[in-house]
Residue frames relative to the residue before (quaternion, step in Angstrom):
aa qw qx qy qz dx dy dz
M 1.0000 0.0000 0.0000 0.0000 0.00 0.00 0.00
P 0.4278 -0.7137 0.4951 0.2501 3.64 -0.76 1.04
K 0.4981 -0.6403 0.4974 0.3075 3.52 -1.19 0.69
K 0.4202 -0.6618 0.5358 0.3137 3.53 -1.16 0.57
P 0.4980 -0.6662 0.4576 0.3144 3.51 -1.06 0.84
N 0.5096 -0.6292 0.4820 0.3347 3.57 -1.10 0.64
P 0.4726 -0.7186 0.4334 0.2691 3.58 -0.66 1.14
V 0.6523 0.5221 -0.3323 0.4376 3.56 1.03 -0.68
I 0.6554 0.4821 -0.3035 0.4959 3.56 1.01 -0.81
Q 0.6383 0.5366 -0.3379 0.4364 3.56 1.03 -0.87
K 0.6556 0.5155 -0.3044 0.4602 3.58 0.96 -0.94
A 0.6572 0.5075 -0.3078 0.4645 3.60 0.92 -0.84
K 0.6351 0.5319 -0.3120 0.4651 3.55 1.12 -0.79
E 0.6358 0.5146 -0.3048 0.4879 3.65 1.00 -0.89
E 0.6781 0.5004 -0.3124 0.4385 3.59 0.82 -0.97
G 0.6859 0.4835 -0.2966 0.4558 3.49 0.89 -0.91
Y 0.6170 0.5005 -0.3553 0.4926 3.63 1.07 -0.67
N 0.6914 0.4879 -0.3121 0.4319 3.62 0.73 -0.85
N 0.6333 0.5026 -0.3230 0.4919 3.61 1.04 -0.75
G 0.6490 0.5185 -0.3138 0.4599 3.60 0.90 -0.84
F 0.6720 0.4830 -0.2976 0.4760 3.52 0.93 -0.97
K 0.6115 0.5521 -0.3526 0.4437 3.67 0.98 -0.70
K 0.6913 0.4981 -0.2545 0.4574 3.48 0.85 -1.18
G 0.6507 0.5108 -0.3087 0.4695 3.60 1.01 -0.87
F 0.6573 0.4955 -0.3267 0.4645 3.59 0.96 -0.80
E 0.6390 0.5273 -0.3202 0.4595 3.61 0.94 -0.77
L 0.6464 0.5159 -0.2898 0.4817 3.56 1.03 -0.87
G 0.6441 0.5210 -0.3141 0.4638 3.58 1.04 -0.84
Q 0.6831 0.4865 -0.3028 0.4528 3.49 0.98 -0.84
E 0.6022 0.5474 -0.3333 0.4761 3.55 1.13 -0.65
N 0.6637 0.4935 -0.3038 0.4730 3.59 0.91 -0.93
A 0.6642 0.5184 -0.3182 0.4347 3.57 0.93 -0.84
C 0.6069 0.5580 -0.3291 0.4605 3.51 1.21 -0.68
L 0.6710 0.5175 -0.2857 0.4475 3.43 0.97 -1.08
V 0.6713 0.4941 -0.3228 0.4483 3.61 0.88 -0.91
L 0.6634 0.4926 -0.3076 0.4719 3.65 0.92 -0.87
A 0.6355 0.5228 -0.3226 0.4677 3.55 1.00 -0.74
A 0.6549 0.4960 -0.3297 0.4652 3.57 0.95 -0.74
K 0.6848 0.4936 -0.2957 0.4472 3.56 0.93 -0.88
F 0.7359 0.3502 -0.2335 0.5304 3.64 1.09 -0.59
G 0.3267 0.7914 -0.4748 0.2037 3.58 1.16 0.14
G 0.8049 0.2355 -0.1246 0.5302 3.61 0.82 -0.81
L 0.2443 0.8251 -0.4772 0.1784 3.54 1.17 0.49
E 0.6397 0.5205 -0.3414 0.4508 3.61 1.15 -0.72
K 0.6864 0.4842 -0.3161 0.4410 3.64 1.13 -0.43
V 0.4760 0.6557 -0.4327 0.3953 3.64 1.23 0.04
P 0.4563 -0.6895 0.4764 0.2992 3.70 -0.77 0.95
G 0.7642 0.3216 -0.2665 0.4914 3.60 -0.92 0.85
I 0.6854 0.4250 -0.3300 0.4906 3.65 1.12 -0.04
G 0.1020 -0.8251 0.5556 0.0029 3.48 -0.31 1.29
P 0.7667 -0.4041 0.2512 0.4311 3.52 -1.26 -0.07
K 0.6109 0.5649 -0.3362 0.4412 3.58 1.19 -0.60
L 0.7049 0.4428 -0.2594 0.4896 3.55 0.89 -1.01
L 0.6110 0.5354 -0.3562 0.4617 3.57 1.09 -0.60
E 0.6402 0.5312 -0.2985 0.4678 3.52 1.04 -0.82
K 0.6284 0.5097 -0.3288 0.4870 3.62 1.06 -0.71
V 0.6420 0.5245 -0.3232 0.4564 3.57 0.94 -0.86
V 0.6711 0.4895 -0.2944 0.4725 3.58 0.87 -0.96
N 0.6759 0.4814 -0.3041 0.4679 3.62 0.95 -0.81
H 0.6403 0.5379 -0.3327 0.4359 3.59 1.06 -0.59
F 0.7455 0.3613 -0.1894 0.5270 3.54 0.87 -1.05
G 0.5313 -0.6060 0.4549 0.3789 3.67 0.93 -0.55
S 0.5176 -0.6824 0.4227 0.2963 3.53 -0.92 0.86
E 0.5599 0.6340 -0.3991 0.3539 3.61 1.10 -0.47
Y 0.6010 0.5653 -0.3319 0.4572 3.56 1.23 -0.45
F 0.7210 0.4174 -0.2207 0.5072 3.56 1.16 -0.66
E 0.5856 0.5613 -0.3992 0.4273 3.62 1.12 -0.40
V 0.5403 0.6346 -0.4077 0.3730 3.67 1.00 -0.38
I 0.6749 0.4859 -0.2659 0.4875 3.51 0.95 -0.95
E 0.6544 0.5299 -0.2999 0.4484 3.51 1.01 -0.96
N 0.7008 0.4738 -0.2491 0.4716 3.58 1.06 -0.79
E 0.6353 0.5429 -0.2989 0.4608 3.58 1.30 -0.47
K 0.5891 0.6001 -0.3715 0.3935 3.50 1.09 -0.58
P 0.4485 -0.7086 0.4633 0.2864 3.66 -0.82 0.84
């Protein structure tokens, strides 16, 4: 007959897993924003991309991807 898991240990294990998963997810989101911001960093300098198309791109992906570059500039 298998042993019953200790509820205190089980709860601590679940909390640790959930906290780690949450931090990993947040880190992944932040890294994704940085990668996308780096790729679109010079988009306004590309010939044929005007302010209207740039606004569509920003609206499609979300302004949070483009704020990273604005905040990193000295």
